[in-house]
C-alpha positions as CSV (number, residue, x, y, z in Angstrom):
1,M,-40.5,-48.3,-16.8
2,T,-38.0,-48.3,-19.5
3,F,-39.5,-45.3,-21.4
4,I,-39.5,-42.9,-18.1
5,I,-36.6,-44.1,-17.1
6,L,-35.1,-42.4,-20.1
7,L,-37.2,-39.2,-19.7
8,G,-35.8,-38.7,-16.5
9,I,-32.0,-39.5,-17.4
10,I,-32.4,-36.4,-20.9
11,A,-34.7,-34.6,-18.4
12,V,-31.0,-34.7,-16.1
13,I,-28.4,-34.3,-19.0
14,V,-30.9,-31.1,-20.2
15,F,-30.7,-29.3,-16.7
16,G,-27.2,-29.7,-16.1
17,L,-26.7,-28.5,-19.5
18,A,-28.6,-25.6,-18.7
19,A,-26.7,-25.1,-15.1
20,I,-23.3,-25.3,-16.9
21,Y,-24.4,-22.5,-19.5
22,N,-26.2,-20.6,-16.6
23,G,-23.3,-20.3,-14.8
24,L,-20.9,-19.6,-17.2
25,V,-23.2,-16.2,-18.6
26,T,-22.6,-15.6,-14.7
27,F,-19.2,-16.2,-14.2
28,R,-19.3,-13.4,-17.8
29,N,-21.8,-11.2,-16.6
30,R,-19.9,-10.8,-13.5
31,Y,-15.8,-10.0,-14.9
32,K,-17.8,-7.2,-17.3
33,N,-19.5,-6.2,-14.4
34,A,-15.7,-6.0,-12.8
35,F,-14.2,-3.8,-16.0
36,A,-17.0,-1.5,-15.4
37,Q,-15.8,-1.0,-11.7
38,I,-11.8,-0.1,-13.5
39,D,-14.0,2.2,-16.5
40,V,-15.7,4.3,-13.6
41,Q,-12.6,5.2,-11.7
42,L,-10.3,5.4,-14.8
43,K,-13.3,8.0,-16.4
44,R,-12.7,9.4,-12.6
45,R,-8.7,9.7,-13.5
46,Y,-9.3,11.0,-17.0
47,D,-11.4,13.8,-15.8
48,L,-9.0,14.7,-12.9
49,I,-6.1,15.3,-15.9
50,P,-6.8,18.1,-17.4
51,N,-7.1,19.9,-14.6
52,L,-4.0,19.6,-13.1
53,V,-2.1,20.4,-16.3
54,E,-4.2,24.1,-16.4
55,V,-3.0,24.4,-12.5
56,V,0.5,23.2,-13.9
57,K,0.6,25.3,-16.7
58,K,0.7,28.4,-14.9
59,Y,4.1,27.6,-13.4
60,M,5.4,25.6,-16.2
61,Q,5.3,27.1,-19.1
62,H,9.0,26.4,-20.1
63,E,7.7,22.7,-19.8
64,R,4.8,22.7,-23.0
65,E,6.1,19.2,-24.8
66,T,4.9,17.1,-21.3
67,L,2.4,18.9,-20.8
68,E,1.2,17.7,-24.2
69,A,2.6,14.5,-23.9
70,V,0.1,14.2,-20.9
71,I,-2.5,15.2,-22.8
72,R,-1.7,13.1,-26.4
73,A,-1.9,10.0,-23.4
74,R,-4.5,10.3,-21.4
75,N,-6.5,11.0,-25.0
76,A,-5.2,7.7,-26.0
77,A,-6.5,6.0,-22.6
78,V,-9.6,7.4,-23.1
79,S,-9.7,6.3,-27.1
80,A,-8.4,2.5,-25.6
81,S,-10.4,2.5,-22.4
82,N,-14.0,3.5,-24.6
83,T,-12.9,0.7,-26.9
84,A,-12.5,-1.8,-24.0
85,S,-15.7,-0.8,-22.3
86,G,-17.3,-2.0,-25.5
87,N,-15.9,-5.9,-24.9
88,P,-14.2,-6.0,-21.4
89,G,-12.4,-9.4,-21.8
90,D,-11.7,-8.8,-25.1
91,P,-7.7,-10.2,-25.6
92,E,-6.7,-7.0,-28.6
93,A,-8.8,-4.3,-25.8
94,M,-7.1,-5.5,-22.7
95,K,-3.1,-5.2,-24.7
96,G,-4.6,-1.4,-25.7
97,L,-5.5,0.1,-22.9
98,A,-2.8,-1.5,-20.9
99,S,0.1,-0.2,-23.2
100,A,-1.9,3.4,-23.3
101,E,-2.1,3.6,-19.6
102,G,1.1,2.1,-18.9
103,M,1.7,5.3,-21.1
104,L,-0.3,7.7,-19.2
105,S,1.2,6.7,-15.7
106,G,4.9,7.2,-16.9
107,A,4.0,10.9,-18.8
108,L,2.2,12.0,-14.9
109,G,4.9,10.6,-13.7
110,K,7.6,12.7,-15.9
111,L,5.5,15.8,-15.1
112,F,5.2,15.3,-11.5
113,A,9.2,15.2,-11.8
114,L,8.9,18.1,-13.1
115,S,7.1,19.7,-10.6
116,E,10.0,19.4,-8.0
117,S,11.9,21.7,-10.2
118,Y,8.8,24.5,-9.3
119,P,8.5,25.9,-5.6
120,D,5.3,27.5,-6.2
121,L,4.2,24.3,-7.8
122,K,5.0,22.6,-5.0
123,A,2.9,25.1,-2.4
124,N,0.3,25.7,-4.7
125,Q,-3.3,23.9,-2.5
126,N,-4.8,23.2,-6.0
127,M,-2.1,20.9,-7.0
128,A,-2.3,19.8,-3.8
129,Q,-5.7,18.8,-3.9
130,L,-5.3,17.3,-7.4
131,Q,-2.8,14.9,-7.1
132,E,-4.6,13.7,-3.6
133,E,-6.8,12.8,-5.8
134,L,-5.2,11.5,-7.9
135,S,-3.6,9.1,-6.5
136,S,-6.7,7.5,-4.3
137,T,-8.1,7.5,-7.6
138,E,-4.8,5.4,-8.9
139,N,-5.7,2.9,-5.6
140,R,-9.7,2.6,-7.0
141,V,-8.0,1.2,-9.8
142,A,-6.1,-1.2,-9.0
143,F,-8.4,-2.2,-6.6
144,A,-10.8,-2.3,-9.5
145,R,-8.5,-4.0,-11.8
146,Q,-7.6,-6.7,-9.5
147,A,-12.0,-7.5,-9.0
148,Y,-11.7,-7.3,-12.3
149,N,-8.6,-10.0,-12.7
150,D,-10.7,-12.7,-10.0
151,A,-13.7,-12.2,-11.9
152,V,-12.2,-13.6,-15.5
153,M,-9.9,-15.7,-13.6
154,A,-12.8,-17.4,-12.0
155,Y,-15.0,-17.4,-15.9
156,N,-11.8,-18.8,-18.0
157,I,-11.6,-21.8,-14.9
158,A,-15.6,-22.1,-14.9
159,R,-15.0,-22.1,-19.3
160,E,-12.2,-24.7,-19.2
161,K,-13.2,-26.9,-16.4
162,F,-15.3,-30.7,-17.9
163,P,-18.2,-30.1,-19.2
164,N,-18.3,-26.4,-18.7
165,S,-16.0,-26.7,-22.0
166,I,-18.4,-28.5,-24.3
167,I,-21.0,-25.7,-23.7
168,A,-18.3,-23.1,-23.9
169,G,-17.0,-24.1,-27.0
170,M,-21.0,-24.8,-28.6
171,F,-22.3,-21.0,-27.2
172,K,-19.0,-19.3,-27.9
173,F,-17.9,-18.6,-24.3
174,T,-14.3,-16.9,-25.5
175,E,-11.5,-16.1,-23.1
176,A,-11.7,-13.5,-21.6
177,Q,-8.3,-11.6,-21.2
178,L,-7.2,-10.4,-17.7
179,L,-5.8,-6.5,-17.4
180,E,-1.9,-6.8,-17.2
181,A,0.4,-3.9,-16.8
182,T,2.7,-3.8,-19.4
183,E,4.5,-0.8,-18.3
184,S,8.7,-0.6,-17.6
185,A,10.3,-0.6,-14.0
186,E,11.1,2.7,-14.3
187,E,7.0,3.3,-15.4
188,K,6.0,1.0,-12.5
189,K,7.4,2.9,-9.8
190,A,4.3,5.5,-8.2
191,P,5.0,8.7,-9.0
192,K,6.9,10.5,-6.6
193,V,3.6,12.9,-4.6
194,T,5.7,15.3,-2.1
195,F,3.9,18.9,-2.2
């Protein structure tokens, strides 16, 4: 009889540990999926930027430095996004992505501010359409970022609870990093997109 009770206790413990492990895997996969949604929107954003630069280039021939800054910032953001996609939640990858995105937002903000000085550009239908698509994509990125951060928070809370923390430590469920904005107060202002 004692053997059966002992066997029952061991079975409960094993099933409990398996449930904790499976729960941590579920939370980890949720935040990775949430990052994939950010990645989709960022790729859309990155694809729109060269089209925007081409339209602007025709009008802003004397603003080559600004256009080159946008392209450099875009390329840095694409590289940071690719790094983060390889390991969502990695603190260094998330910081690099947030920093690159901040630089890109700042460069786009300067481009839009300069474009105000070009009436023909403001009236261009392609420019207006690209700017609307970019604005829509920015909103999608913000929603996807919020979903990712919510998923990361749920995962981190689950891995820090007792007895989950024991299983998390044994199976190397490391802390995931939130994707936070690193822009300055000036860069946090949404670019004015009136055309």
